[in-house]
C-alpha positions as CSV (number, residue, x, y, z in Angstrom):
1,M,0.0,0.0,0.0
2,N,1.4,3.4,-1.0
3,A,0.6,6.2,1.4
4,T,2.0,9.6,1.9
5,V,3.3,10.1,5.4
6,N,4.1,13.6,6.6
7,T,7.1,13.7,8.9
8,P,8.1,16.7,11.0
9,N,9.6,19.5,8.9
10,T,8.1,18.1,5.7
11,P,5.6,20.2,3.8
12,A,2.2,18.6,3.1
13,P,1.4,17.7,-0.5
14,V,0.0,20.6,-2.4
15,S,-3.0,20.1,-4.8
16,T,-2.6,21.8,-8.1
17,R,-6.4,22.3,-8.3
18,T,-8.6,24.3,-6.0
19,V,-12.0,22.6,-5.5
20,I,-15.0,25.0,-5.6
21,E,-17.4,23.6,-3.0
22,S,-20.3,25.8,-4.1
23,N,-20.2,23.8,-7.4
24,H,-21.4,20.8,-5.4
25,M,-25.2,20.8,-5.3
26,G,-27.6,18.0,-4.5
27,G,-24.8,15.4,-4.3
28,R,-23.3,16.1,-7.7
29,W,-20.9,18.5,-9.2
30,I,-22.3,21.2,-11.5
31,D,-21.0,24.0,-13.8
32,R,-21.6,27.4,-12.2
33,L,-21.4,31.0,-13.2
34,Y,-19.9,33.6,-10.9
35,K,-20.2,37.4,-11.1
36,L,-17.0,39.3,-10.5
37,G,-17.4,42.1,-8.0
38,T,-19.6,45.1,-8.9
39,T,-18.8,44.8,-12.6
40,D,-20.8,43.0,-15.3
41,A,-17.9,40.5,-15.8
42,V,-18.6,36.9,-15.1
43,E,-16.6,33.7,-15.0
44,L,-17.7,30.2,-15.6
45,I,-16.3,27.4,-13.4
46,N,-16.7,24.0,-14.8
47,K,-17.8,21.0,-12.7
48,D,-14.2,19.9,-12.5
49,S,-13.3,23.2,-10.9
50,T,-11.4,24.5,-14.0
51,L,-12.0,28.0,-15.5
52,Y,-14.0,28.1,-18.8
53,K,-11.9,29.8,-21.4
54,G,-14.7,30.6,-23.9
55,R,-17.0,33.7,-24.1
56,V,-20.1,34.1,-22.0
57,H,-22.9,36.2,-23.4
58,R,-25.5,38.0,-21.4
59,R,-29.0,37.5,-22.9
60,R,-32.4,39.0,-22.2
61,I,-35.2,36.4,-21.8
62,S,-39.0,36.7,-21.3
63,I,-40.5,34.6,-18.5
64,Q,-43.9,34.5,-16.7
65,N,-44.4,35.1,-13.0
66,A,-46.9,33.1,-10.8
67,E,-49.8,35.5,-11.9
68,G,-49.1,34.8,-15.6
69,E,-47.6,38.2,-16.3
70,N,-44.6,38.4,-18.7
71,F,-41.4,40.2,-17.7
72,F,-37.8,40.3,-18.8
73,A,-34.9,38.6,-16.9
74,V,-31.2,38.0,-17.6
75,A,-29.7,34.7,-18.5
76,Y,-26.2,33.8,-19.7
77,E,-25.2,31.6,-22.6
78,S,-21.7,30.2,-23.0
79,A,-20.1,29.8,-26.4
80,D,-20.5,26.0,-26.2
81,G,-24.3,26.3,-25.6
82,R,-24.7,26.0,-21.8
83,W,-27.2,28.3,-20.2
84,F,-27.3,29.9,-16.7
85,D,-29.9,31.9,-14.8
86,N,-29.1,35.3,-13.1
87,C,-28.0,33.4,-10.0
88,G,-25.4,31.5,-11.9
89,M,-27.2,28.1,-11.8
90,P,-27.4,25.9,-14.9
91,I,-30.8,26.0,-16.7
92,K,-32.3,24.5,-19.9
93,K,-32.2,26.7,-22.9
94,P,-34.9,29.3,-22.5
95,V,-37.8,29.3,-24.9
96,N,-38.4,33.0,-25.1
97,I,-35.1,34.7,-25.9
98,A,-35.5,38.4,-26.7
99,K,-34.0,39.4,-30.0
100,D,-30.8,41.4,-29.8
101,F,-31.4,45.0,-30.7
102,D,-29.1,47.0,-32.9
103,Q,-27.1,49.5,-30.7
104,E,-26.5,51.7,-33.7
105,S,-30.3,52.2,-34.2
106,L,-30.5,53.7,-30.7
107,Q,-27.9,56.4,-31.2
108,I,-29.2,59.7,-32.3
109,N,-27.2,61.6,-34.9
110,I,-27.5,65.2,-33.6
111,S,-26.5,66.7,-36.9
112,S,-29.5,65.1,-38.6
113,T,-32.1,66.2,-36.1
114,P,-34.3,69.0,-37.4
115,H,-33.6,72.5,-35.9
116,S,-36.2,75.0,-35.3
117,A,-36.4,77.5,-38.1
118,T,-35.5,81.0,-37.3
119,S,-36.5,84.0,-39.4
120,E,-33.9,86.4,-40.5
């Protein structure tokens, strides 16, 4: 039997991987999304405690509350197709994903807005 025995003045073995305990839910390991501080940045920790290297997109989805009223919520989609709710927990792909809007269409070109006519 091979066993590691720590003798005095010998450092304990060091693991090369940090295990994220909050990725352990209901007796199994899950992928989990974490928000970084007060920014909009997020990181995805895989079920094996490794950091996901791909992109994660923030999406707007439409869902219903208990009274049957629709409202918008935030969900996240990884580049490899995994989905997460706004708490970072894995979810199935939402049915009602809001269409992305064109940022350029929201910008107002000040030079093209009509000015009030002044008489000379």
